[in-house]
N, C-alpha and C positions, 0 to 999 in steps of 0.2 A: 767284321770278317764276312766276306762274301764267298758264295760257292760258284761253281762254273756257270750257273744260270744267272749270276749276279744278284741272287737273293741274299738279303742280310740274315746271317745265321747268329751273330753274336755282337753285342755292343758292350764295350768296356772302356775304362779310363786308366790313365797311369801318369805319374809324374815323369818317370823314365820309360818312354814307350819302347825303346830298344830292349831293355831288360824284360819288360812285361811280355812282349811278343816272343822273345827268345825262350822264355820259360815254357811255352807250349810245345816246343820242339825238342826238349830234352828227353832223355830216356825215361820210360814210365816210372814216375815216382809216386804212384798211388793217387793219380788224379781221378780215377774212375773211368768206367767204360764209356760214359756219355761224352766226356771231354775228349777222350782218345778218338771216338767216332767223329767228333766235330773237326778235330785237327786234320783228319784224312780228307775232309771235304773242302778245306780252305783253298780257294783259288787266288784271291787277292785281298789286300788290306786297303782300307780308306781311312784317312784320319783328318780331324779338325783340330786346330790349335786354339786354345782359349787362354785368357789372361790370368786365371787363378784356378786353384783346386775346386773352389765352390762352383765356378762356372762349369767346370768339367763335370762335376757331380750332377748339377741341374740339367745340363745338356744330355748327359747319359740317360737320365730319367725321362726326359722328353722323347728321345729317340727310341727308347725301349717301349714306351707307351704307344708311340706312333707306328712302330714296325712289328711289335710282338715277335722278336727273334726267337727261333726255336730253342736255342741253348741258353737263353737268359731266364732267370727265375722271374715270373710275371705276377704282379699284383692285379686283382680283379676290380679295383676301384682306384680313385685318385687320391686316397688318403695317404700321401707319401711325405710331402714336405709342408711345413706350416707357413702360413701367411699372417701378416698383421692387417686387420681390416678396420678401416675408419668409415663409419656410417654417415658420410657427409650429406646424404639426402635427408637426414633427420633434422628437426629444428634444434635439437640438443644432441649432437653426435656422440658416439661412443668409440672407444678403441678396443677391438676384440681380437681374440685368437680364432683362426679359421684354418680348416684343412682343405677347403675348396675355394676356388676363385670363380665367382659368378658375375653375370652381367646384371647387377642389381643397383647400379648407380653409386655403389660404395667405392672407396679407393683402397687398393690393395698394395701391400709392400712385401716383397719376397720373391720367390720362396727362400726360406732359410733352412739350414741343416740341423739346427738344434731347437727342439720344441721347448726345452727348459729355458734356453736363453731368450726365446721369444716371450715366454710367459713372464720371466723376470723383467724384461724390457717394458712390457705392457703395464706391469705393476708399478714400475718406476715412473713411467709417463703419467699414469693416473694420479700418482701421489704428487708429482712435481706440479702438474697443471690442475689438480683438483677436479678431475673429470669423473662423471657419473659412471657406474658399472651396473646399474639396475636395468630392468626390462620395462619400466613404466613408459607409457605413451605420453610424451610431453609435447605441447603444453596442456593437453587435455586433462591430465591427472594432477596438475599442480594444486597442492593444498588438500588433496583428498585423503592422503594417508600421512602418518608420521614419517619423518625422514629416517633413513637407515643408520646403522652404527657408524658407517664411514663418515657421515656428516658430523656426528658428535665427536669423532676422533680427529676432525679437521683434515680428513683425507679426501673429502668431496666438497665442492663449493655449494651443493644443495640446490640445484635448479628445480627440484621437485617442491621446494618450499616457496619459490618465487623470489628468493633472496638475490638472484643474479639475473640480469636481463639477457636476452638472446644475443645481443651485440657483444656484451662482455664475455659471455661463454664462447662466442665465435673466436674472440681473440685468443682464448686459451687453446682452442682446437687448432688455430693457425700456428700457434707455437709448437704444438705436438706434431703437426704436419711438417713444419720446418725442420724439426728434429729428425723425423723419419725420412725426409728428403736428403739428409746427409749433413746437416749442421749440428754435429755432435760435440763440437769443441767445448762450448761453455759448460755443458752438463758433465762431460768427462773430466774437465778440469776441476769442477766442483766436487765430484766424487773422489778424485785423487786427493784433493785437499782434505776432505773429511776423513779419508782413510789414513792419511799421515797424522792428522790431529788425534784420531782415536789411538793410533799406535804410540804416539808420544805420551798420551795419558794412560798407556798400558791397558787400554780397553781393547784387548785383542779380538774379542768376540765381535764387537762392532766393526773393527778394522777389517776382519775377514768378511763380514757382510758387505761392506762397501767394495772390497776387492772383488767379490763374486758378482756384484752388480756391475762393476766396471768391466769385467770380462764379458758379461752378457751383452752389454752395450757394444763392445768391440766386435762380438760375433755378428750382431745385427748390423753393425756399421759396414761390414764387408759387402760392398756392392757387387751385383752380378747383372749380366746383360742378356741372359738366356730366356728370361720370361719378362713380359711387359704387362703391367697392370691395366693398360688400356684394352687388352684382349682383342685388338684389331688384327686383321689379316694384312700383312705387308711383305714386300720383297725388298731386300737390301742388295743393291747391285754395286759391286766394286770392280776395279780394273787394275791390272798390272801389265806393263808393256815395255818392250825395248825396241831396237831398230828393226827387228824382224818379226816378232811375235807379240800377241796380246792374249791375256787370259782374263775372262770375265768370271767373277765369282758371284753367285747368287745365294743369299741366305733366305730361306723360306720361313716366315713367321706366320703361324696360323693360330687363331684364338689367343694371341699374345705369347705363344710359346715357339721358340726356335726348334723346328722339327727336322730340319735337314738342310743340305746345301748341294749345289751342283756347280761344276766349273765348265766353261765352254772356251774353245780356242777360236780365235778370229785370225783369218789369213788375209794376205795382201794388205797389211797395215802399215807398210813402210811410208814414212813421211806424213802419215795421217795424224792429226792431233787426237788426244784421248776423247775429247767431246764428240768428235765425228765417229769414232769407233763405237762409243756408247750409243749414239743415235742409231747407227746401223743395227746394233745388237737389239735395242729396244723394239725397233720396227720389225725385225725378222723374228725375234723370239716370241713376242706377244701377239704376233699375227697368227701363230700356230698353236700356242698353249691354250688348253681348254679353260683354265682358271685365271681370272684377272683379280689381283688383290685390291683392297681399298686404297692402299698407299704404295707408291713406288719411290724408294729412296735412292738417289744417285749421288756420286761423289762431287759432281759439278754440273752446272746447268748445261743443257743441250739446246740446239737450235729447234725452233718451232715447238717449244715445250707446251704451250697452251693448246696448240692444235692436236698434239699427241695425247694430251689429257682428254680432250673431247672425243678423240677416236677410241681411246681405251674405255671411256665412260659409256660410249655407245655399245661397245662390245660386251661390257659387263652388265649394262642395263641400270647402272647407278653410278653416282659420282666417284671418280678415281682422282687421287691427288698425286702429283709428282713433286717431291720435295728434295732439297739439298740441305741436310743437317749441318749445323754450324757449331752446336754446343750440346752438352748434356749427354744423356744415355744413348740417344740416336747416333750422335757423332762417334761415341765410343764403339758402338756396334758396327758402324761403317769402317772404323779403323781396324777392327777385328777381321772384317771381311776382306779388306785390302791386304792385311797381313797374310791371310790364307791364300789370296790370289798371287802374291809375291812368292809365297812358298811353293805353289804349284809351278810357277814359271821357272824359279831357280832349280826346283827338283828336276824338271824336264831338261833344263840346260845341263845339269849334272849327268842325267841319263844319256843325253846326246854326246856329251864329252866322253863318257865311259864307252859308248858305242863306237865313237871315232877311234878310241884307243884300241878296241877289239878289232877294228876293220882297217881303216887307213893307217893308224899307228902300227898295226901288225905288219901291214904290207911294207911300210918304211923299214921296219926291222929286217925283213927278208931281203929287201934291196941292199941294205948295208952289209948283211951277212954274205950275200953272193957277189957284191960289188957291181951291181947293175943299176941302171936308172930307167925312169919312165915305166915302172911296173904297174900295170892296172889290171889287165885280163890274164887270169891263170886258168889253165885247163888241166884236169887230172883224169887218168884212165885206170881202169881195173878190169880184170877178167874173172869170170865165175863159171864153174862147171862142176859136175860130179863124175869123176872117172871118165872125162871126155864126153859125157852126155850133155847135149844142149849147150854147147859153148856159146857164151855171150860176152859182150864187152860193154862197158859204160864210159860215158864222157860227162863230167860235171864241169861247170864253168863258174868261176868267182870273179867278180869285177869290183875293184876297190874294197876287197875283203868281204864282200857279201855274195851269197849264192845268186846266180842268175838262172833260175830254173827254166825259163823259156828257151834257153840255149842248150839244155841238157839233151843228150842223144843216147839211144840204145842201139847196139849192133848185134845182130844174130850172125854168128860166124858161119861163113859159107865154104871156105877152102880147107878147114882143118877138122878132121874127124876125131882124132884122139886127144888125150890130155897134154897138149903142147902150148903152154901159156905164151912162150916167146913167139911162136908162129901166129897165135891168135892176136897178140898185141901188134904184130907186124901188119896183119890184115886190117885191124881197126884203125890204126894210125894212117895207113895208106888210103883207106876209103875216106876217112875224115878230111885229110889234106887235099886229096884229088877232088873231092866234092867242092871244097872251098875254091880251088883253082878254076874248076868248070863253072861254078856259080858266078865267080867274079867276071870271067870272060863273057858269060851270057848277059850279065847286067851291063857290061860295057857296050856290047853289041846293041842292046836295047836302049842305051843311053839313060840308064837308071843309076842313081847314086848307090854305090856299093854298100852303104850302111844299112840298106834294106834287106840284105842277104844274111840269113842266120849263120851260114858257114863261112861267109866271105872274110870276116875279120879273124885273122890268125891271132893266137895268144902271144902275150909278151913273155910268158914262161910256161913250159910244159912240165907238169909234175907226174912222175911215174911212181906207181905203188910198189917200189922195190929199189934195189941198189944198182950195182954196176951193170948186171945183165940186162935189166929193163931199160936203163939209160942208153946202153949201146944199141939196142934194137931201135929205139926212137931216133938216135943219131943216124943210124943206117938208112931209115926211111926218109929222113930229112935230106940226106946226101943224095939219095936216089931221085928225089923230086926237085933238088936244087933250091931248097928252102933253108934259111938260117934263123933258127929260134933257139934260145937258151933252154937246156933240158936239165932238170934236177931230179934226183932220186930221193925217195923218202925211206931211209934205211931203218930197218926194224931190229929190235933185239930178240933174244930167245923167247920172250913172252909176247911177241908180235906187237910191241909198242915202238913207236918212232923214237929213235935215239939220236938221229942226226940227218944231215942232208949230204947227198953225194953229187958233187958238181965239179966239172973240169978235172975228172979223175982223182979227186980228193974228197975224203969224207970230212965234212965240217961239223964240229960239235955245236950244239945249240942249247941255250939255257932253257931247261924244261919248265921254268916258271915264267918265261917271257910270253907276251901276247903273240909274237911271231910263231913260236912253237905251238901255241894253242890253236892258231889259225891253220897251220900245217896239219895238225891232228884232225881238226874239223873237216878239212878238205879230204883227207885220206879216208876218214870214216864215212863221209858222204859218198865218195866214189864207190867204196865197198858196199854200202847200203843199197845204192842205186843198182849195182850189178846183181846183187843177191836177190833183190825184189823182182827184177826182170827174169832172172833164171827161175825163181820160184813160180812166177806166173806161167812160164812156158811149161814147166814140169807139171803144174796143176792141170793145164789144158790137155797135156798128153795123157794124164791119168784119168781125167773125167771122160771116159769112153764107154758107151753103152753097147750091149749086143744088138740093140735096135739099129745102131749106125751101120751095121753090115747088111741090113735089109734094103734091097733096091726100092727107091721111091720114098724112103723115110728120111726126112730132113729134120732140122731143129723144131719147127712148128708142129709137125705131126708127132714127133717123139714126145713133146710136151703134152699134146692132146691125149696121147695114149696113157701117159703116166698120171695125168689128171683124172682120167676116168677109171683106170684099173689099179692104181696105187702101187703095184709091184709087177716085176717081170713074170713071176709065177702065174699071176692072174691073167696076164696077156697070153702066156703059153696055153692056159686051160680054156681060153675063150674060143667060141666058134666064129666062123666067118660072119654069121648073122649078127653076133654080138659086136664084133669089131666094126662092121659097116654101119652100126647105129651112131657112131661118132661122126659128126658133120664133116670133120676134116679128113676122114678116111673113106675114099670111094671103095666100091665093092671089089674092084680088081686089086687094089692095094691091100685090102683086108685079106684076100685070098693069098697074096704073096706073103703076108705076115704069118698066116696059118701054115702055109707050106714050109716056110723057113723053120718053124719050130717042130714040125711033124714029119720032116723027111727022114 
């Protein structure tokens, strides 16, 4: 969840994201003031799709540690999820439980969600392969002390006694590593067989023990891609494209942990192969980014890959590798990035499709309702005043269902003094259309394309903020000027809400759930808002009048200087000519005029 400044406020996970997000916007059900405060600040959501609940859990943990969101409960250390650590740098390696992943030449597997399952799995591995669990330094300490109880119980092969060579012990470690790398089949099959045999012999206690061990192995067997035991920095770059657009998805892995992602849009991609789009992205993105990772993973090879590797290595100051993963965990991570890129691309297509329904689709509905064709530009007008004070008119323009604010116009009524909306509308329409005729003529004389005139293009439909009366005023103006444009009225009910359209002397009902109706309502509201804002600004200017404005020689800059130095009108009244003339902007003759004004 991000706020209006795009700061991450909260990181969460869910199997059903729709239900999880919706729960935050229900009526207060005792969530607490902190969550209620958070909900008020949400500006947008960002989401990443993973392949499993475990991956979502690990990614959530990585993102919380990386960003420290304000509304997440934060741990002050990394003791969150357990790892299995194999000390391969030792002559006689051990398989250990660890809460931290360090750059110590050991191999790490995980993180996992269950510490108990990890401990059970380590115990099982040690028993199966007869691995040592002691802290003795081997081979230095071989034969110095008696072997531990595990050796006598035949649960350890006893490297401390010298009974097994380094080579033989390495074969056992290789078997354990093979197991941790995902080859669980034989061990799980053996545990299942032992559980069934114990059950058939009615030894239910042993059967339950094998069942628990089997479940622990299954928990550990669940692979995840959110953390990499190599602890390297890498960027995973994926692409999704169609005939018009391309989305590049970049997963950022730092110290072996996936800490975030970004997506980027590539334009002008039609007919370009994906490899060329990737090449352009890599050159443009990594020319500007301050951090270059050790490894850059791409979905396919790009042109001049060796040259780009050298360029990136020069920028980083150390060797950078560009790879194309073909199997294993890296390939799965690339697939996940590609899946998210496709999701972004399809989501935007759906957004564009919805937007077209709200705009072009809505215009088509209005065309069908009115029985006209070629509808693109629509203009709507409204009048605003208070008891005839500061009569103003507004003109808003919509093209293809979207507002074209550069063509909006405001009119200050010149010929109408009282509250006469019909007369005001007559003036506004006449001025707008006459301006268009004159502008078109001027452009023709100067041999300039008429498209460059803001008033030159007449609307395909005029929308009036009212029914029969407003429509008839518009038709009268069109007839006076010899112009033919369809005119439609937006008829309101007693609650000032649009209920239908008035066209060709007939009120046409309109489905209030349709996109066409929603567009009509947006246009009507926009014309009303634009007129009211203009009227409010004129009213404010009329009301912001100081007694200083009536003093000869006092303009805006001198008025500001006076208020800056004296703070209030009373202070100015009580000031002497000498005090007033101390202000650099106020000469002595003007100071005397100010003094005389307040003391006559």
